[in-house]
TIRO-944623 format. One record per residue: residue in three letters; x, y, z of N, C-alpha, C, O in turn. Coordinates in steps of 0.02 Angstrom, whole numbers, plus 50000, padded with zeros to 5 digits. Layout:
REM residues N
('ALA',(X,Y,Z),(X,Y,Z),(X,Y,Z),(X,Y,Z))
...
END
This chain:
REM residues 152
('MET',(55310,45167,51399),(55343,45181,51336),(55303,45230,51294),(55330,45278,51267))
('THR',(55238,45218,51287),(55196,45263,51247),(55191,45332,51277),(55184,45381,51241))
('MET',(55195,45337,51343),(55193,45402,51377),(55255,45443,51358),(55250,45503,51348))
('LYS',(55312,45410,51353),(55374,45443,51334),(55370,45469,51262),(55392,45524,51248))
('ILE',(55342,45429,51218),(55334,45449,51148),(55288,45508,51142),(55301,45554,51104))
('LYS',(55233,45508,51180),(55186,45564,51179),(55219,45628,51203),(55207,45681,51174))
('ARG',(55261,45624,51254),(55296,45683,51278),(55343,45711,51226),(55343,45771,51213))
('TYR',(55382,45667,51195),(55429,45689,51143),(55391,45718,51083),(55412,45769,51054))
('LEU',(55337,45687,51064),(55297,45711,51008),(55267,45780,51024),(55266,45825,50982))
('SER',(55243,45787,51085),(55215,45852,51106),(55268,45906,51106),(55256,45962,51083))
('LEU',(55327,45890,51132),(55382,45937,51133),(55402,45956,51062),(55416,46015,51048))
('PHE',(55404,45908,51017),(55421,45921,50947),(55370,45968,50915),(55389,46016,50882))
('VAL',(55306,45954,50925),(55252,45996,50896),(55257,46068,50923),(55250,46115,50885))
('ILE',(55268,46075,50987),(55274,46142,51017),(55334,46179,50989),(55330,46238,50974))
('THR',(55391,46145,50982),(55451,46176,50956),(55441,46198,50884),(55459,46255,50866))
('VAL',(55413,46156,50842),(55402,46173,50772),(55352,46231,50767),(55363,46277,50727))
('SER',(55300,46230,50806),(55251,46285,50806),(55284,46351,50826),(55271,46402,50795))
('PHE',(55325,46349,50877),(55360,46409,50900),(55405,46437,50845),(55406,46498,50833))
('ILE',(55442,46393,50811),(55487,46415,50758),(55447,46446,50701),(55466,46499,50675))
('LEU',(55393,46415,50681),(55352,46441,50626),(55320,46508,50644),(55321,46555,50604))
('LEU',(55293,46514,50704),(55261,46576,50725),(55311,46632,50732),(55296,46689,50716))
('THR',(55371,46617,50756),(55423,46667,50764),(55443,46695,50696),(55452,46755,50689))
('SER',(55451,46652,50646),(55472,46675,50580),(55417,46717,50547),(55432,46767,50514))
('VAL',(55354,46698,50556),(55299,46737,50528),(55295,46804,50562),(55285,46855,50529))
('TYR',(55303,46806,50628),(55300,46868,50665),(55358,46914,50645),(55349,46975,50640))
('ALA',(55417,46886,50634),(55475,46926,50614),(55463,46961,50548),(55483,47018,50539))
('GLU',(55431,46927,50500),(55416,46958,50436),(55363,47012,50443),(55367,47064,50410))
('ALA',(55313,47000,50485),(55259,47048,50493),(55282,47109,50532),(55250,47162,50529))
('ALA',(55338,47104,50569),(55361,47159,50610),(55397,47213,50571),(55414,47265,50600))
('VAL',(55409,47203,50508),(55442,47253,50468),(55396,47312,50458),(55340,47305,50432))
('LYS',(55418,47371,50480),(55378,47431,50475),(55402,47473,50417),(55462,47479,50405))
('VAL',(55354,47502,50381),(55370,47549,50328),(55349,47618,50354),(55290,47634,50357))
('MET',(55398,47658,50372),(55383,47724,50399),(55376,47774,50342),(55413,47772,50292))
('TRP',(55328,47819,50350),(55315,47872,50301),(55305,47935,50342),(55251,47947,50368))
('GLY',(55357,47974,50347),(55354,48033,50390),(55351,48010,50463),(55391,47969,50484))
('LYS',(55303,48037,50500),(55296,48019,50571),(55253,47957,50582),(55249,47931,50637))
('THR',(55221,47933,50529),(55174,47877,50537),(55197,47815,50499),(55238,47819,50453))
('GLU',(55171,47758,50520),(55185,47695,50486),(55135,47686,50430),(55075,47695,50440))
('LEU',(55159,47669,50371),(55115,47655,50314),(55082,47587,50325),(55116,47538,50340))
('LYS',(55016,47584,50318),(54978,47523,50330),(54942,47501,50267),(54928,47541,50222))
('VAL',(54927,47436,50263),(54888,47409,50208),(54818,47440,50210),(54788,47444,50263))
('GLY',(54794,47462,50152),(54728,47493,50149),(54730,47568,50153),(54680,47602,50141))
('GLN',(54788,47595,50170),(54796,47667,50175),(54803,47697,50106),(54842,47671,50065))
('ILE',(54767,47751,50091),(54770,47782,50025),(54812,47846,50026),(54830,47872,49973))
('GLY',(54827,47872,50085),(54866,47933,50090),(54874,47953,50163),(54860,47915,50209))
('LYS',(54896,48015,50172),(54900,48043,50240),(54886,48117,50237),(54896,48150,50185))
('VAL',(54862,48143,50293),(54853,48215,50299),(54900,48240,50353),(54911,48208,50404))
('THR',(54928,48299,50339),(54970,48333,50388),(54934,48398,50406),(54913,48436,50362))
('VAL',(54926,48409,50470),(54890,48469,50493),(54937,48529,50486),(54990,48531,50518))
('GLN',(54918,48577,50443),(54958,48637,50430),(54944,48692,50482),(54989,48730,50500))
('SER',(54882,48696,50504),(54863,48741,50559),(54808,48706,50598),(54771,48665,50571))
('ASN',(54802,48722,50662),(54753,48688,50705),(54685,48682,50671),(54660,48729,50641))
('THR',(54656,48622,50676),(54592,48608,50644),(54552,48560,50688),(54572,48546,50744))
('THR',(54497,48535,50662),(54451,48493,50701),(54445,48424,50670),(54445,48415,50609))
('LEU',(54440,48374,50714),(54424,48305,50695),(54350,48296,50703),(54322,48313,50755))
('TRP',(54316,48268,50653),(54243,48263,50652),(54220,48191,50647),(54256,48147,50624))
('LYS',(54158,48179,50668),(54120,48118,50656),(54057,48139,50618),(54035,48196,50625))
('ILE',(54029,48094,50579),(53967,48108,50544),(53910,48081,50587),(53908,48021,50603))
('GLY',(53863,48125,50605),(53807,48106,50647),(53754,48068,50608),(53758,48062,50547))
('PRO',(53703,48043,50643),(53648,48005,50611),(53610,48047,50559),(53582,48019,50512))
('ASP',(53608,48112,50569),(53573,48156,50521),(53621,48186,50470),(53605,48235,50437))
('GLN',(53681,48155,50463),(53733,48176,50416),(53766,48242,50434),(53803,48271,50394))
('SER',(53754,48267,50494),(53788,48328,50516),(53856,48310,50546),(53867,48252,50564))
('LEU',(53901,48358,50550),(53967,48346,50578),(53966,48358,50653),(53939,48409,50677))
('ILE',(53995,48312,50690),(53999,48317,50763),(54073,48321,50781),(54112,48277,50763))
('LYS',(54092,48373,50818),(54162,48383,50837),(54185,48327,50885),(54150,48312,50934))
('VAL',(54243,48298,50870),(54273,48247,50913),(54325,48280,50958),(54323,48274,51019))
('ARG',(54373,48315,50926),(54425,48350,50963),(54464,48395,50916),(54454,48394,50855))
('ASP',(54510,48435,50944),(54552,48479,50904),(54616,48442,50884),(54643,48402,50923))
('LEU',(54640,48456,50824),(54703,48428,50800),(54754,48485,50798),(54737,48542,50781))
('LYS',(54816,48469,50816),(54868,48520,50821),(54912,48521,50759),(54921,48470,50725))
('LYS',(54939,48579,50744),(54983,48589,50687),(55042,48539,50692),(55071,48530,50745))
('GLY',(55058,48508,50635),(55114,48461,50631),(55095,48388,50639),(55135,48344,50624))
('GLU',(55035,48374,50664),(55014,48304,50672),(54999,48273,50604),(54977,48307,50558))
('GLU',(55011,48208,50598),(54997,48171,50537),(54948,48114,50552),(54951,48083,50604))
('TYR',(54904,48102,50503),(54854,48049,50511),(54848,48010,50446),(54851,48038,50391))
('ARG',(54840,47944,50453),(54830,47901,50394),(54760,47915,50366),(54713,47928,50403))
('VAL',(54755,47912,50299),(54690,47920,50266),(54672,47854,50233),(54712,47825,50196))
('TYR',(54611,47830,50248),(54588,47766,50222),(54533,47774,50170),(54518,47728,50132))
('ARG',(54502,47833,50169),(54449,47845,50119),(54439,47919,50110),(54461,47960,50150))
('TYR',(54403,47937,50057),(54385,48006,50043),(54312,48008,50022),(54288,47964,49986))
('THR',(54276,48058,50046),(54207,48067,50026),(54196,48140,50008),(54227,48185,50036))
('ASN',(54152,48151,49959),(54137,48220,49937),(54088,48256,49983),(54074,48315,49972))
('ASP',(54060,48222,50033),(54014,48254,50079),(54047,48313,50114),(54107,48312,50128))
('HIS',(54007,48365,50127),(54031,48425,50164),(54092,48456,50130),(54138,48478,50163))
('ASN',(54092,48459,50064),(54146,48488,50023),(54212,48450,50029),(54265,48479,50018))
('GLY',(54210,48387,50047),(54269,48344,50049),(54290,48327,50120),(54305,48371,50160))
('LEU',(54291,48262,50134),(54313,48238,50199),(54363,48180,50189),(54351,48135,50149))
('TYR',(54417,48182,50227),(54466,48128,50227),(54450,48082,50286),(54450,48105,50343))
('GLY',(54438,48018,50272),(54424,47969,50325),(54489,47945,50355),(54530,47914,50321))
('VAL',(54499,47959,50420),(54561,47942,50454),(54554,47882,50501),(54597,47870,50543))
('GLY',(54500,47845,50494),(54490,47785,50534),(54447,47797,50595),(54442,47854,50619))
('GLY',(54416,47745,50618),(54373,47749,50678),(54311,47791,50667),(54282,47816,50716))
('GLY',(54290,47800,50605),(54231,47842,50590),(54245,47916,50596),(54199,47957,50597))
('ASN',(54309,47935,50599),(54329,48005,50605),(54351,48033,50538),(54376,47997,50494))
('PHE',(54340,48099,50531),(54355,48133,50468),(54390,48200,50481),(54382,48230,50534))
('VAL',(54428,48221,50431),(54458,48287,50431),(54433,48323,50369),(54432,48294,50314))
('LYS',(54411,48386,50376),(54386,48424,50319),(54443,48442,50271),(54499,48457,50291))
('LYS',(54427,48438,50207),(54474,48459,50155),(54473,48535,50153),(54423,48565,50131))
('ASP',(54528,48567,50174),(54533,48639,50169),(54607,48659,50174),(54650,48615,50173))
('ILE',(54622,48723,50179),(54691,48747,50178),(54730,48729,50241),(54791,48735,50243))
('SER',(54696,48706,50293),(54731,48688,50355),(54758,48617,50352),(54791,48594,50398))
('ILE',(54745,48582,50296),(54766,48512,50288),(54807,48504,50224),(54791,48533,50172))
('LYS',(54860,48464,50229),(54899,48446,50170),(54890,48371,50159),(54905,48331,50203))
('TYR',(54863,48352,50100),(54851,48281,50084),(54906,48257,50038),(54925,48292,49991))
('GLU',(54932,48196,50051),(54984,48166,50010),(54967,48092,49999),(54935,48060,50040))
('THR',(54990,48065,49943),(54984,47994,49930),(55053,47962,49935),(55103,47996,49922))
('PRO',(55058,47898,49953),(55123,47866,49959),(55157,47856,49892),(55124,47847,49841))
('SER',(55223,47858,49892),(55261,47847,49831),(55256,47774,49811),(55238,47731,49851))
('LYS',(55273,47760,49748),(55272,47691,49725),(55323,47648,49762),(55312,47589,49774))
('ALA',(55379,47679,49780),(55431,47642,49817),(55406,47622,49886),(55419,47566,49908))
('LYS',(55369,47666,49920),(55342,47650,49986),(55289,47594,49981),(55288,47549,50022))
('LEU',(55247,47598,49930),(55196,47546,49919),(55229,47479,49905),(55205,47427,49927))
('LYS',(55283,47481,49867),(55319,47420,49851),(55348,47389,49914),(55345,47328,49924))
('GLN',(55376,47431,49958),(55403,47407,50022),(55347,47376,50064),(55356,47324,50095))
('LEU',(55290,47409,50065),(55233,47386,50105),(55210,47317,50082),(55189,47276,50123))
('ASN',(55214,47304,50018),(55193,47240,49990),(55247,47186,49995),(55239,47132,49968))
('GLY',(55302,47202,50030),(55353,47152,50041),(55410,47153,49992),(55458,47115,50000))
('ASP',(55406,47195,49941),(55461,47200,49894),(55514,47247,49922),(55498,47295,49958))
('LYS',(55576,47233,49907),(55629,47277,49929),(55631,47337,49882),(55617,47330,49823))
('PRO',(55647,47396,49909),(55650,47455,49865),(55706,47447,49815),(55755,47414,49828))
('ASP',(55697,47479,49758),(55749,47478,49707),(55810,47514,49733),(55808,47573,49751))
('VAL',(55865,47478,49735),(55927,47507,49759),(55976,47507,49701),(55988,47456,49669))
('VAL',(56004,47565,49688),(56055,47571,49636),(56122,47567,49670),(56140,47611,49709))
('GLU',(56159,47516,49654),(56224,47507,49685),(56278,47539,49641),(56278,47531,49580))
('THR',(56322,47576,49673),(56378,47605,49637),(56433,47553,49635),(56454,47527,49686))
('PRO',(56456,47538,49574),(56508,47486,49570),(56572,47510,49603),(56590,47569,49600))
('ALA',(56607,47464,49634),(56671,47480,49665),(56723,47494,49610),(56719,47465,49556))
('LYS',(56770,47538,49625),(56822,47552,49576),(56868,47491,49571),(56894,47468,49621))
('PRO',(56877,47466,49510),(56921,47408,49503),(56994,47429,49510),(57013,47485,49492))
('LYS',(57035,47385,49537),(57107,47397,49542),(57138,47383,49474),(57112,47340,49437))
('PRO',(57192,47416,49457),(57224,47402,49393),(57242,47327,49389),(57269,47299,49437))
('GLY',(57227,47297,49334),(57242,47227,49324),(57183,47182,49342),(57183,47123,49324))
('ASP',(57133,47208,49379),(57075,47168,49399),(57020,47168,49346),(56973,47129,49350))
('THR',(57026,47211,49297),(56972,47218,49248),(56977,47164,49195),(57031,47140,49178))
('LEU',(56920,47145,49170),(56917,47095,49117),(56923,47131,49050),(56902,47188,49044))
('PRO',(56952,47098,49001),(56956,47130,48936),(56886,47140,48906),(56841,47099,48916))
('VAL',(56877,47195,48872),(56813,47211,48841),(56812,47183,48771),(56858,47194,48731))
('GLU',(56760,47145,48757),(56753,47115,48690),(56723,47167,48643),(56680,47206,48664))
('PRO',(56744,47166,48580),(56714,47214,48533),(56641,47196,48521),(56622,47138,48524))
('PRO',(56600,47246,48506),(56530,47232,48494),(56520,47189,48431),(56559,47194,48384))
('ILE',(56469,47149,48432),(56452,47106,48375),(56411,47148,48326),(56363,47181,48346))
('THR',(56430,47146,48263),(56393,47183,48212),(56370,47135,48159),(56395,47079,48153))
('ASP',(56322,47157,48120),(56297,47116,48065),(56340,47121,48003),(56335,47081,47957))
('LYS',(56383,47170,48003),(56425,47180,47944),(56481,47129,47943),(56511,47114,47995))
('VAL',(56495,47103,47885),(56549,47055,47876),(56603,47091,47838),(56592,47118,47784))
('GLU',(56662,47091,47866),(56719,47124,47833),(56760,47070,47798),(56781,47021,47828))
('VAL',(56771,47079,47734),(56809,47031,47695),(56880,47057,47688),(56892,47112,47665))
('ILE',(56926,47015,47709),(56997,47035,47704),(57028,46987,47653),(57024,46926,47660))
('SER',(57059,47015,47603),(57090,46973,47552),(57165,46971,47565),(57197,47022,47581))
('VAL',(57192,46913,47557),(57264,46904,47567),(57295,46899,47497),(57278,46854,47459))
('ASP',(57339,46944,47480),(57371,46943,47414),(57439,46913,47416),(57473,46908,47365))
END
């Protein structure tokens, strides 16, 4: 008898765990796209390569070490900025892009940040046109003035 109860209890725990994990995963799976890239928590902006340029790492002696070439049109998330070497955008993994005319830097809009934090974007709904007879009567505005009507 106790073996049967343990089986049912185990099955119940596994089922509840699966349901909870599935719902958490479904919420986390919502992506906020910003151009060609997904907006991530901790991201402060993005760079778009305007003309071919270089991806750099900072060496132990603070010199720049070439990692690879970046092609025009590519976009990269920016997680930090440093004034070293006349400005570097940190694109993750210890890699940087130089601040110059070959790069366009942008920050996310407030609406995108709001979406990223789980809030729904502000949506302005256009009211449907009411059919004749469906409209409610409009009440006159309330005023502070008192009108005295005398009956003669």
